[in-house]
C-alpha positions in Angstrom: 33.4 122.9 112.9 35.5 125.8 112.2 39.3 125.0 112.0 41.2 126.7 114.7 43.7 129.2 113.6 47.1 128.9 115.3 48.6 132.3 116.3 51.7 133.6 114.4 53.6 133.9 117.8 53.2 130.2 118.4 54.7 129.5 115.0 57.6 131.5 115.8 58.1 130.0 119.3 57.8 126.3 117.7 60.4 127.2 115.2 62.9 129.0 118.0 62.6 125.9 120.0 63.4 123.5 117.1 66.4 125.6 116.0 67.5 125.5 119.8 67.2 121.9 119.9 68.9 121.4 116.6 71.8 123.7 117.7 72.1 121.8 121.1 72.4 118.3 119.2 75.2 119.8 116.9 76.9 121.2 119.9 76.9 117.8 121.8 78.1 116.2 118.5 80.9 118.8 118.1 82.0 118.3 121.7 82.3 114.6 121.4 84.1 115.0 118.1 86.5 117.4 119.7 87.0 114.9 122.7 87.9 112.0 120.5 89.6 114.0 117.6 92.8 111.8 117.7 91.0 108.6 117.5 88.8 109.9 114.7 91.7 111.3 112.9 92.8 107.6 112.4 89.8 106.8 110.2 90.8 106.2 106.5 87.9 108.1 105.1 88.4 111.1 107.4 92.1 111.3 106.1 90.8 111.3 102.7 88.3 114.0 103.4 90.8 116.1 105.0 93.1 115.8 101.8 96.5 115.3 103.6 97.3 118.9 103.7 100.8 118.0 105.2 103.7 119.0 103.1 106.4 116.3 103.3 110.0 116.1 102.8 111.5 113.1 100.8 112.7 111.4 104.2 109.2 112.0 105.8 106.0 109.7 105.5 102.4 110.2 106.5 101.3 108.1 109.5 98.7 105.5 108.8 97.3 105.7 112.3 96.8 109.4 112.9 95.6 111.9 110.6 97.7 114.9 109.9 100.7 113.2 111.5 104.0 112.1 109.8 107.1 110.2 110.8 110.6 109.8 109.4 110.8 107.4 106.6 112.7 104.3 107.9 115.8 103.4 106.0 115.9 106.4 104.0 119.3 107.1 102.4 119.7 110.1 100.1 121.2 109.6 96.8 125.0 110.8 96.5 125.3 114.3 94.9 126.5 114.4 91.4 127.4 117.5 89.0 123.7 117.5 87.8 122.1 116.3 91.2 122.8 118.5 94.2 120.0 117.8 96.3 119.8 119.5 99.8 118.9 116.2 101.3 122.0 114.4 100.2 123.3 114.2 103.8 120.2 113.0 105.5 120.3 109.5 106.9 117.3 107.8 108.7 117.9 104.5 110.4 115.9 101.4 110.2 113.9 102.4 113.3 112.9 105.9 111.8 115.3 108.1 113.7 117.8 110.5 112.2 121.4 109.3 112.4 123.2 105.8 112.6 121.6 102.5 113.6 120.8 102.2 117.2 122.9 99.9 119.2 122.0 97.0 121.3 121.7 98.7 124.8 124.2 97.2 127.1 126.4 99.2 129.4 126.2 102.7 127.8 123.8 105.2 128.9 121.1 106.1 126.3 119.9 109.5 125.9 116.8 110.3 123.7 116.5 113.7 122.3 112.9 114.7 121.2 111.8 117.8 119.6 110.9 119.6 116.5 113.4 121.0 113.8 115.5 122.3 116.4 116.5 118.8 117.5 116.5 117.5 114.0 118.9 119.9 113.1 120.6 120.8 109.7 120.7 118.0 107.2 124.3 117.2 107.9 124.6 118.3 111.6 122.5 118.4 114.8 122.9 119.0 118.5 122.3 115.6 119.5 125.2 114.2 117.4 127.4 116.9 118.6 126.7 116.2 122.3 127.3 112.4 121.8 130.6 113.1 120.3 131.5 115.6 123.0 130.5 113.2 126.0 132.6 110.6 124.4 135.7 112.8 124.2 135.0 113.3 128.0 135.4 109.4 128.4 131.7 108.7 128.9 129.9 105.8 127.4 127.1 107.4 125.8 124.6 106.9 123.0 122.2 109.8 122.0 119.4 109.1 119.7 118.0 112.0 117.7 114.2 111.8 118.0 113.5 115.2 116.5 111.3 115.6 113.6 110.7 118.8 111.4 107.4 120.6 112.3 106.5 118.5 115.4 104.5 120.0 118.2 103.5 118.4 121.5 100.5 116.7 119.8 103.0 114.7 117.6 105.1 113.8 120.4 102.3 112.4 122.3 101.4 110.1 119.3 104.9 108.4 119.4 105.2 108.1 123.0 104.9 104.1 122.9 107.5 104.1 120.2 109.9 106.2 122.4 109.4 104.2 125.5 110.3 101.0 123.6 113.9 102.4 123.2 114.3 102.3 127.0 116.1 105.6 127.4 118.0 106.3 130.7 117.4 110.0 130.0 115.1 111.9 127.8 115.6 115.7 126.6 112.5 117.4 125.6 113.0 120.6 123.5 109.5 121.4 122.0 107.0 124.3 121.8 108.1 126.4 118.9 105.3 125.2 116.6 102.8 125.2 119.3 103.6 129.0 120.2 103.6 130.2 116.5 100.3 128.2 115.4 97.6 130.9 114.6 95.7 131.8 117.6 93.5 134.5 118.3 89.8 135.6 119.5 88.5 132.4 117.4 90.3 130.0 119.7 88.7 131.5 122.7 85.4 131.5 121.3 85.7 127.7 120.1 86.6 126.7 123.7 83.1 127.8 124.7 81.4 126.9 121.5 82.5 123.6 119.9 80.3 124.1 117.1 82.5 127.0 115.8 85.4 124.6 115.9 83.5 121.8 114.0 82.5 124.4 111.3 86.0 125.5 110.9 87.3 122.0 110.3 84.5 121.3 107.9 85.2 124.5 105.9 88.9 123.8 105.7 88.2 120.2 104.5 85.8 121.7 101.8 88.5 124.3 100.9 91.2 121.6 100.4 88.9 119.3 98.3 87.8 121.9 95.8 90.7 124.4 96.1 93.7 122.3 97.0 
């Protein structure tokens, strides 16, 4: 019996269907990865794969829970400046709870204000607006404690990661001054395309990880 010959168009159709099905599977996987990217970023092997591209100051440390996230180093005290050591970090003080400034007092009758934000809240290494605000309010006769919750480079994503820690402080008032790093993050046509096709987003992150591993 002669072997039946399959037409070329059937081969092409079969290959096309396999490619479509494979692409659909990858797109579903990419959407799942995008949906749960915050939880996935906390996995140790993914953190190592990403290469920890975050450039940190001496008073900052990488988060052990979230990939690409950092906090202030609790208890950091800069070494005093000398004739041979004039570090720009000499005036930075991080308290034991990981906030810039003096130790946080036991909350009693004073009103506690928590200022959250990025470098605009963190301020210069020797001065910041939360500390000036506290001093000004005390001069006015108000019993106020202002906690500087600003961290250089933070975006709304970073603030969200630390919400539980902020709530534990039981602030009476929260000031939120954030958005510069969100606004000035590179955006363009690719972001719009990635909103429709998450596979593009996954490919971009994979290529970025490969670049970090081999090129630094």
